[in-house]
All heavy atoms as an XYZ file, in Angstrom:
671
protein
N      15.568     18.985   -143.400
C      14.805     18.003   -142.621
C      14.556     16.807   -143.590
O      14.116     16.996   -144.699
C      13.486     18.643   -142.154
C      12.585     17.693   -141.518
S      10.983     18.338   -140.945
C      11.216     20.056   -140.608
N      14.830     15.616   -143.067
C      14.613     14.474   -143.931
C      13.113     14.195   -144.094
O      12.284     14.624   -143.319
C      15.414     13.262   -143.509
C      14.763     12.345   -142.458
O      13.581     12.199   -142.451
N      15.581     11.691   -141.653
N      12.769     13.419   -145.143
C      11.369     13.249   -145.494
C      10.521     12.522   -144.407
O       9.357     12.831   -144.212
C      11.224     12.523   -146.851
O      11.709     11.194   -146.711
N      11.153     11.578   -143.703
C      10.426     10.944   -142.613
C      10.030     11.928   -141.518
O       8.915     11.872   -141.015
C      11.268      9.801   -141.995
N      10.921     12.848   -141.182
C      10.593     13.873   -140.197
C       9.529     14.822   -140.770
O       8.674     15.253   -140.030
C      11.804     14.625   -139.765
C      12.851     13.767   -139.024
C      14.187     14.027   -139.158
C      12.446     12.724   -138.209
C      15.116     13.267   -138.491
C      13.390     11.951   -137.543
C      14.716     12.241   -137.690
O      15.635     11.455   -137.007
N       9.630     15.158   -142.042
C       8.639     16.059   -142.666
C       7.234     15.447   -142.556
O       6.275     16.137   -142.273
C       8.990     16.320   -144.119
O      10.177     17.028   -144.249
N       7.130     14.147   -142.829
C       5.835     13.479   -142.726
C       5.333     13.486   -141.313
O       4.142     13.683   -141.070
C       5.982     12.050   -143.234
C       6.215     11.957   -144.718
C       6.481     10.533   -145.169
O       6.755      9.634   -144.361
N       6.413     10.324   -146.468
N       6.237     13.291   -140.350
C       5.866     13.301   -138.937
C       5.383     14.688   -138.508
O       4.334     14.827   -137.853
C       7.018     12.815   -138.099
C       6.686     12.334   -136.702
C       5.433     11.789   -136.418
C       7.608     12.429   -135.678
C       5.121     11.368   -135.143
C       7.297     12.018   -134.382
C       6.065     11.474   -134.125
N       6.139     15.731   -138.918
C       5.738     17.083   -138.592
C       4.383     17.427   -139.216
O       3.504     18.017   -138.561
C       6.818     18.093   -139.076
C       6.298     19.525   -139.050
C       8.059     17.956   -138.221
N       4.190     17.013   -140.461
C       2.912     17.255   -141.130
C       1.744     16.555   -140.418
O       0.681     17.114   -140.234
C       2.933     16.773   -142.592
O       3.839     17.542   -143.324
N       1.996     15.336   -139.992
C       0.996     14.574   -139.257
C       0.593     15.258   -137.944
O      -0.573     15.430   -137.644
C       1.455     13.130   -139.026
C       0.416     12.288   -138.300
C      -0.682     11.797   -138.974
C       0.541     12.007   -136.942
C      -1.646     11.041   -138.317
C      -0.426     11.247   -136.290
C      -1.509     10.780   -136.981
O      -2.420     10.012   -136.323
N       1.591     15.642   -137.188
C       1.337     16.318   -135.909
C       0.601     17.651   -136.131
O      -0.371     17.991   -135.414
C       2.631     16.547   -135.098
C       2.412     17.434   -133.906
C       3.214     15.189   -134.690
N       0.951     18.392   -137.167
C       0.292     19.637   -137.471
C      -1.186     19.380   -137.893
O      -2.096     20.138   -137.525
C       1.013     20.383   -138.619
O       2.257     20.854   -138.113
N      -1.403     18.330   -138.661
C      -2.771     17.983   -139.061
C      -3.608     17.604   -137.861
O      -4.751     18.047   -137.733
C      -2.698     16.787   -140.043
C      -4.059     16.339   -140.552
C      -3.947     15.170   -141.506
O      -2.927     15.061   -142.207
O      -4.910     14.345   -141.499
N      -3.057     16.836   -136.937
C      -3.788     16.467   -135.711
C      -4.076     17.723   -134.874
O      -5.175     17.875   -134.336
C      -2.983     15.430   -134.895
C      -2.859     14.122   -135.661
C      -3.615     15.230   -133.522
C      -4.189     13.466   -136.006
N      -3.126     18.652   -134.842
C      -3.350     19.884   -134.094
C      -4.564     20.647   -134.681
O      -5.436     21.092   -133.912
C      -2.087     20.791   -134.211
C      -2.285     22.182   -133.565
C      -1.090     23.066   -133.759
C      -0.987     23.622   -135.133
N      -1.906     24.733   -135.456
N      -4.656     20.695   -135.991
C      -5.771     21.365   -136.611
C      -7.104     20.617   -136.367
O      -8.126     21.216   -136.075
C      -5.533     21.515   -138.122
C      -4.378     22.411   -138.473
C      -4.529     23.841   -137.980
O      -5.666     24.370   -138.013
O      -3.511     24.444   -137.568
N      -7.072     19.295   -136.543
C      -8.302     18.476   -136.325
C      -8.816     18.617   -134.892
O     -10.033     18.618   -134.672
C      -8.022     17.011   -136.658
C      -7.855     16.692   -138.135
C      -7.387     15.230   -138.324
C      -9.138     16.944   -138.910
N      -7.899     18.708   -133.927
C      -8.307     18.841   -132.524
C      -8.601     20.286   -132.143
O      -8.955     20.553   -130.995
C      -7.198     18.318   -131.624
C      -7.092     16.838   -131.637
O      -8.079     16.132   -131.920
N      -5.924     16.302   -131.346
N      -8.427     21.205   -133.061
C      -8.605     22.630   -132.826
C      -7.712     23.121   -131.685
O      -8.119     23.938   -130.861
C     -10.050     22.991   -132.574
C     -10.942     22.648   -133.765
C     -12.416     22.933   -133.529
O     -12.855     23.191   -132.409
N     -13.197     22.851   -134.560
N      -6.530     22.539   -131.628
C      -5.496     22.960   -130.597
C      -4.875     24.256   -131.065
O      -4.780     24.539   -132.260
C      -4.456     21.895   -130.450
O      -5.063     20.663   -130.037
N      -4.373     24.980   -130.119
C      -3.723     26.257   -130.468
C      -2.282     26.049   -130.922
O      -1.749     26.849   -131.685
C      -3.767     27.232   -129.308
O      -3.066     26.696   -128.197
N      -1.663     24.964   -130.479
C      -0.233     24.769   -130.782
C       0.159     23.343   -130.662
O      -0.541     22.496   -130.070
C       0.625     25.620   -129.838
N       1.325     23.043   -131.221
C       1.935     21.706   -131.077
C       3.453     21.890   -131.024
O       4.004     22.825   -131.614
C       1.530     20.741   -132.203
O       2.025     21.226   -133.438
N       4.068     21.000   -130.322
C       5.561     20.971   -130.243
C       5.996     19.532   -130.420
O       5.345     18.620   -129.952
C       6.038     21.520   -128.913
N       7.064     19.342   -131.133
C       7.553     18.023   -131.453
C       9.043     17.996   -131.314
O       9.761     18.833   -131.871
C       7.164     17.654   -132.893
C       7.615     16.314   -133.431
C       7.047     15.152   -132.579
C       7.229     16.165   -134.881
N       9.542     17.059   -130.509
C      11.004     16.851   -130.348
C      11.258     15.384   -130.584
O      10.616     14.532   -130.014
C      11.479     17.269   -128.959
C      11.282     18.793   -128.771
C      12.933     16.920   -128.733
C      11.669     19.308   -127.414
N      12.255     15.111   -131.453
C      12.654     13.734   -131.704
C      14.104     13.586   -131.239
O      14.978     14.396   -131.628
C      12.558     13.389   -133.195
C      13.101     11.987   -133.481
C      11.139     13.516   -133.691
N      14.324     12.627   -130.364
C      15.652     12.357   -129.824
C      16.106     10.988   -130.387
O      15.412     10.024   -130.245
C      15.648     12.341   -128.296
C      15.187     13.702   -127.779
C      17.065     11.980   -127.797
C      14.944     13.721   -126.284
N      17.294     10.988   -130.989
C      17.832      9.745   -131.528
C      19.298      9.662   -131.140
O      20.047     10.592   -131.315
C      17.697      9.750   -133.041
C      18.135      8.458   -133.711
C      17.836      8.517   -135.196
O      17.896      9.569   -135.836
N      17.523      7.407   -135.777
N      19.676      8.535   -130.600
C      21.039      8.322   -130.113
C      21.497      9.454   -129.178
O      22.573     10.010   -129.293
C      22.025      8.238   -131.297
C      21.686      7.023   -132.179
O      21.272      5.984   -131.682
N      21.906      7.171   -133.472
N      20.605      9.805   -128.225
C      20.894     10.831   -127.232
C      21.146     12.222   -127.809
O      21.778     13.051   -127.161
C      22.049     10.429   -126.321
C      21.680      9.236   -125.461
O      20.563      9.120   -124.996
N      22.621      8.346   -125.257
N      20.664     12.484   -129.032
C      20.781     13.813   -129.657
C      19.451     14.244   -130.145
O      18.654     13.462   -130.674
C      21.777     13.747   -130.818
C      23.177     13.450   -130.451
C      24.085     13.438   -131.679
C      25.490     13.041   -131.266
N      26.341     12.866   -132.407
N      19.169     15.544   -130.009
C      17.930     16.085   -130.580
C      18.163     16.228   -132.075
O      19.047     16.935   -132.506
C      17.599     17.450   -129.939
C      17.273     17.264   -128.448
C      16.420     18.108   -130.677
C      17.027     18.567   -127.714
N      17.378     15.451   -132.822
C      17.502     15.487   -134.289
C      16.388     16.278   -134.952
O      16.463     16.604   -136.127
C      17.570     14.040   -134.877
C      18.808     13.320   -134.396
C      16.310     13.220   -134.546
N      15.366     16.589   -134.199
C      14.249     17.415   -134.708
C      13.602     18.168   -133.559
O      13.328     17.609   -132.531
C      13.206     16.581   -135.393
C      11.929     17.302   -135.854
C      12.265     18.272   -137.006
C      10.884     16.353   -136.268
N      13.408     19.453   -133.762
C      12.710     20.283   -132.807
C      11.820     21.211   -133.629
O      12.305     21.987   -134.442
C      13.741     21.083   -132.002
C      13.202     21.798   -130.810
C      14.272     22.338   -129.879
O      15.479     22.118   -130.141
O      13.879     22.999   -128.888
N      10.502     21.080   -133.470
C       9.537     21.810   -134.305
C       8.437     22.384   -133.401
O       7.864     21.672   -132.596
C       8.957     20.889   -135.349
C       7.950     21.589   -136.205
N       8.321     22.420   -137.251
C       6.579     21.579   -136.220
C       7.229     22.905   -137.817
N       6.194     22.383   -137.209
N       8.096     23.644   -133.611
C       7.052     24.317   -132.870
C       6.094     24.941   -133.888
O       6.476     25.515   -134.891
C       7.634     25.440   -131.975
C       8.650     24.891   -131.029
C      10.026     24.905   -131.343
C       8.252     24.324   -129.819
C      10.961     24.357   -130.468
C       9.201     23.777   -128.941
C      10.539     23.820   -129.281
O      11.455     23.299   -128.422
N       4.770     24.822   -133.597
C       3.770     25.255   -134.550
C       2.599     25.826   -133.767
O       2.065     25.138   -132.908
C       3.294     24.106   -135.440
C       2.270     24.483   -136.449
O       2.268     25.631   -136.920
O       1.461     23.605   -136.822
N       2.163     27.037   -134.078
C       0.965     27.560   -133.489
C       1.203     28.744   -132.551
O       2.315     29.354   -132.498
N       0.171     29.036   -131.748
C       0.164     30.169   -130.827
C      -0.269     29.718   -129.454
O      -0.790     28.616   -129.279
C      -0.758     31.256   -131.363
C      -0.258     31.870   -132.632
N      -0.446     31.280   -133.843
C       0.442     32.981   -132.858
C       0.085     31.999   -134.792
N       0.630     33.077   -134.233
N      -0.086     30.576   -128.469
C      -0.425     30.272   -127.085
C      -1.933     30.141   -126.853
O      -2.328     29.605   -125.824
C       0.155     31.315   -126.124
C       1.599     31.118   -125.860
N       2.085     30.292   -124.900
C       2.689     31.632   -126.516
C       3.409     30.293   -124.889
N       3.803     31.068   -125.874
N      -2.721     30.626   -127.779
C      -4.175     30.571   -127.609
C      -4.809     30.539   -129.001
O      -4.170     30.932   -129.981
C      -4.660     31.798   -126.821
O      -6.085     31.825   -126.791
N      -6.049     30.102   -129.104
C      -6.745     30.135   -130.366
C      -7.202     31.541   -130.770
O      -7.645     31.765   -131.876
C      -7.956     29.181   -130.366
C      -7.521     27.743   -130.533
O      -6.534     27.410   -131.200
N      -8.227     26.839   -129.889
N      -7.121     32.468   -129.838
C      -7.394     33.864   -130.148
C      -6.047     34.553   -130.314
O      -5.019     33.927   -130.094
C      -8.276     34.524   -129.058
C      -7.640     34.399   -127.685
C      -9.666     33.929   -129.051
C      -8.392     35.129   -126.604
N      -6.050     35.785   -130.684
C      -4.764     36.490   -130.931
C      -3.791     36.329   -129.765
O      -4.109     36.664   -128.612
C      -5.025     38.004   -131.156
C      -5.751     38.284   -132.454
C      -5.899     39.756   -132.698
O      -5.008     40.518   -132.332
O      -6.948     40.127   -133.242
N      -2.596     35.814   -130.076
C      -1.607     35.590   -129.048
C      -0.253     35.402   -129.700
O      -0.141     35.329   -130.919
C      -1.952     34.358   -128.168
O      -2.008     33.204   -128.954
N       0.763     35.289   -128.821
C       2.118     35.132   -129.310
C       2.377     33.739   -129.888
O       1.773     32.749   -129.402
C       3.092     35.318   -128.133
C       3.110     36.729   -127.575
C       3.653     37.738   -128.552
O       4.694     37.426   -129.186
O       3.090     38.819   -128.669
N       3.234     33.633   -130.905
C       3.605     32.287   -131.410
C       4.396     31.527   -130.342
O       5.043     32.117   -129.525
C       4.487     32.566   -132.645
C       4.556     34.045   -132.802
C       3.881     34.715   -131.654
N       4.297     30.196   -130.374
C       5.069     29.410   -129.435
C       6.509     29.274   -129.906
O       6.814     29.452   -131.078
C       4.428     28.014   -129.204
C       4.530     27.130   -130.462
C       3.020     28.130   -128.675
C       4.228     25.689   -130.191
N       7.379     28.987   -128.951
C       8.808     28.751   -129.260
C       9.369     27.813   -128.188
O       8.627     27.234   -127.368
C       9.577     30.070   -129.315
C       9.577     30.836   -128.028
O       9.311     30.269   -126.936
O       9.888     32.058   -128.069
N      10.661     27.690   -128.178
C      11.343     26.768   -127.269
C      11.065     27.091   -125.807
O      11.090     26.189   -124.948
C      12.832     26.701   -127.569
C      13.529     28.016   -127.198
C      13.545     25.547   -126.877
N      10.712     28.299   -125.473
C      10.507     28.692   -124.089
C       9.008     28.660   -123.680
O       8.685     28.956   -122.530
C      11.046     30.119   -123.859
C      12.532     30.143   -124.029
O      13.227     29.329   -123.474
N      13.035     31.093   -124.851
N       8.139     28.294   -124.569
C       6.699     28.245   -124.268
C       6.408     27.115   -123.261
O       7.022     26.079   -123.267
C       5.905     27.988   -125.547
O       6.091     29.047   -126.466
N       5.370     27.393   -122.416
C       4.993     26.426   -121.399
C       3.463     26.230   -121.492
O       2.754     27.218   -121.678
C       5.405     26.888   -120.022
C       6.901     26.952   -119.821
S       7.412     27.618   -118.217
C       6.789     26.360   -117.168
N       3.023     24.993   -121.350
C       1.604     24.662   -121.411
C       1.258     23.717   -120.282
O       2.099     22.921   -119.861
C       1.260     23.987   -122.738
C       1.409     24.903   -123.920
C       2.601     24.965   -124.596
C       0.354     25.670   -124.349
C       2.760     25.807   -125.689
C       0.495     26.496   -125.436
C       1.695     26.581   -126.100
N      -0.002     23.734   -119.861
C      -0.529     22.745   -118.939
C      -1.164     21.662   -119.759
O      -2.254     21.819   -120.265
C      -1.566     23.397   -118.005
C      -2.098     22.392   -117.003
O      -1.693     21.223   -116.986
N      -3.056     22.812   -116.232
N      -0.441     20.576   -119.999
C      -0.909     19.523   -120.887
C      -1.723     18.477   -120.197
O      -2.264     17.546   -120.846
C       0.261     18.891   -121.667
C       0.920     19.875   -122.591
C       1.264     18.275   -120.738
N      -1.869     18.524   -118.896
C      -2.701     17.579   -118.107
C      -2.459     16.144   -118.576
O      -1.337     15.682   -118.565
C      -4.157     17.998   -118.198
N      -3.515     15.470   -118.995
C      -3.318     14.052   -119.380
C      -3.029     13.862   -120.828
O      -3.082     12.743   -121.359
C      -4.582     13.269   -118.981
O      -5.675     13.732   -119.705
N      -2.741     14.913   -121.577
C      -2.478     14.801   -123.011
C      -1.216     13.982   -123.285
O      -1.061     13.424   -124.357
C      -2.335     16.186   -123.617
N      -0.325     13.895   -122.297
C       0.900     13.120   -122.480
C       0.625     11.696   -122.904
O       1.334     11.121   -123.719
C       1.768     13.157   -121.263
C       2.528     14.464   -121.103
C       3.175     14.533   -119.730
N       2.208     15.219   -118.915
C       2.204     15.220   -117.611
N       3.133     14.596   -116.958
N       1.297     15.885   -116.945
N      -0.408     11.104   -122.332
C      -0.755      9.709   -122.686
C      -1.098      9.599   -124.148
O      -0.716      8.634   -124.809
C      -1.898      9.219   -121.813
C      -1.528      9.025   -120.366
C      -2.727      8.574   -119.555
C      -3.521      9.811   -119.208
N      -4.483      9.730   -118.177
N      -1.814     10.569   -124.681
C      -2.165     10.534   -126.098
C      -0.937     10.629   -126.981
O      -0.811      9.914   -127.992
C      -3.122     11.668   -126.431
O      -4.341     11.552   -125.715
N      -0.044     11.518   -126.600
C       1.156     11.690   -127.425
C       2.112     10.539   -127.309
O       2.774     10.176   -128.274
C       1.832     13.051   -127.133
C       1.012     14.182   -127.679
C       0.288     14.993   -126.872
C       0.903     14.345   -129.064
C      -0.497     16.023   -127.382
C       0.108     15.384   -129.615
C      -0.563     16.215   -128.742
O      -1.349     17.179   -129.244
N       2.173      9.943   -126.122
C       2.990      8.757   -125.982
C       2.420      7.627   -126.836
O       3.137      6.905   -127.535
C       3.062      8.347   -124.521
C       3.868      7.039   -124.215
C       5.305      7.230   -124.743
C       3.851      6.748   -122.737
N       1.089      7.502   -126.845
C       0.435      6.489   -127.679
C       0.703      6.754   -129.144
O       0.957      5.819   -129.936
N       0.694      8.024   -129.581
C       1.009      8.381   -130.944
C       2.429      7.984   -131.288
O       2.689      7.365   -132.343
C       0.842      9.907   -131.157
C       1.373     10.458   -132.451
C       0.620      9.909   -133.655
C       1.382     11.973   -132.412
N       3.363      8.259   -130.412
C       4.767      7.933   -130.657
C       4.978      6.423   -130.795
O       5.657      5.919   -131.678
C       5.666      8.496   -129.581
N       4.296      5.669   -129.891
C       4.433      4.216   -129.925
C       3.787      3.646   -131.196
O       4.366      2.805   -131.863
C       3.813      3.574   -128.654
C       3.694      2.083   -128.806
C       4.625      3.944   -127.435
N       2.616      4.163   -131.555
C       1.938      3.694   -132.775
C       2.764      4.017   -134.025
O       2.910      3.168   -134.891
C       0.571      4.320   -132.873
N       3.338      5.197   -134.081
C       4.151      5.590   -135.203
C       5.382      4.656   -135.312
O       5.736      4.197   -136.380
C       4.560      7.051   -135.150
C       5.297      7.501   -136.364
C       4.591      7.849   -137.525
C       6.661      7.603   -136.394
C       5.235      8.279   -138.643
C       7.341      8.021   -137.499
C       6.638      8.371   -138.638
O       7.287      8.777   -139.749
N       6.029      4.437   -134.170
C       7.210      3.541   -134.192
C       6.786      2.135   -134.588
O       7.510      1.466   -135.337
C       7.851      3.539   -132.802
N       5.653      1.713   -134.119
C       5.170      0.333   -134.414
C       5.016      0.129   -135.925
O       5.401     -0.906   -136.457
C       3.845      0.104   -133.718
C       3.302     -1.291   -133.873
C       2.548     -1.781   -134.902
C       3.523     -2.385   -132.986
N       2.270     -3.080   -134.670
C       2.869     -3.494   -133.499
C       4.216     -2.540   -131.777
C       2.854     -4.728   -132.878
C       4.207     -3.760   -131.178
C       3.526     -4.833   -131.724
N       4.420      1.111   -136.626
C       4.227      0.922   -138.031
C       5.423      1.316   -138.897
O       5.513      0.905   -140.044
C       2.970      1.713   -138.553
C       3.155      3.216   -138.388
C       1.738      1.255   -137.832
C       2.107      4.058   -139.056
N       6.358      2.070   -138.347
C       7.496      2.566   -139.115
C       8.784      1.797   -138.950
O       9.656      1.891   -139.798
C       7.740      4.034   -138.776
O       6.587      4.798   -139.032
N       8.920      1.107   -137.837
C      10.171      0.462   -137.520
C       9.969     -1.029   -137.354
O       8.922     -1.501   -137.012
C      10.743      1.025   -136.223
C      10.955      2.547   -136.179
C      11.303      2.980   -134.769
C      12.076      2.937   -137.142
N      11.016     -1.803   -137.572
C      10.882     -3.260   -137.394
C      10.921     -3.600   -135.908
O      11.944     -3.934   -135.313
C      12.090     -3.831   -138.120
C      13.118     -2.702   -138.077
C      12.313     -1.422   -138.097
N       9.769     -3.539   -135.238
C       9.613     -3.838   -133.817
C       8.900     -5.176   -133.696
O       7.825     -5.366   -134.276
C       8.860     -2.725   -133.070
C       9.585     -1.422   -133.150
C       8.641     -3.153   -131.641
C       8.818     -0.293   -132.546
N       9.511     -6.097   -132.973
C       8.865     -7.370   -132.724
C       8.543     -7.526   -131.259
O       9.358     -7.147   -130.441
C       9.788     -8.530   -133.170
C       9.959     -8.594   -134.635
C       9.157     -9.260   -135.528
C      10.965     -7.968   -135.404
N       9.594     -9.088   -136.803
C      10.730     -8.293   -136.765
C      12.070     -7.144   -135.102
C      11.531     -7.874   -137.811
C      12.855     -6.729   -136.149
C      12.600     -7.064   -137.459
N       7.376     -8.062   -130.973
C       6.985     -8.300   -129.628
C       6.898     -9.780   -129.448
O       6.167    -10.479   -130.166
C       5.636     -7.629   -129.300
C       5.193     -7.967   -127.898
C       5.704     -6.142   -129.517
N       7.663    -10.317   -128.490
C       7.636    -11.744   -128.223
C       6.470    -12.091   -127.321
O       6.186    -11.394   -126.363
C       8.944    -12.200   -127.526
C      10.143    -12.059   -128.439
C      11.422    -12.578   -127.746
O      11.289    -13.318   -126.765
O      12.501    -12.178   -128.204
N       5.792    -13.167   -127.671
C       4.686    -13.648   -126.842
C       5.270    -14.338   -125.620
O       6.230    -15.110   -125.745
C       3.773    -14.579   -127.599
C       3.036    -13.897   -128.718
C       2.122    -14.894   -129.410
C       1.359    -14.188   -130.493
N       0.448    -15.057   -131.189
N       4.684    -14.103   -124.469
C       5.178    -14.750   -123.239
C       4.144    -15.706   -122.679
O       3.024    -15.718   -123.006
C       5.516    -13.706   -122.181
O       4.371    -12.945   -121.912
C       6.677    -12.857   -122.603
């Protein structure tokens, strides 16, 4: 795994712990290919099975937070310019 992905995985795992979440999953798609697939944690904060590619969760409105995280990470990591209109 390249170092940029390692930092991203570490960041997501750190946020998982800070939020006291039971698990996190991270998929990075680049040029229409999955370049990173990472799963961390368990199905519950109490004794339970580890998560994997087949795990399913009810994430409700959490998608907005993760989309915001992805946009913020891209904003600070990539040369993205926004034109004023």
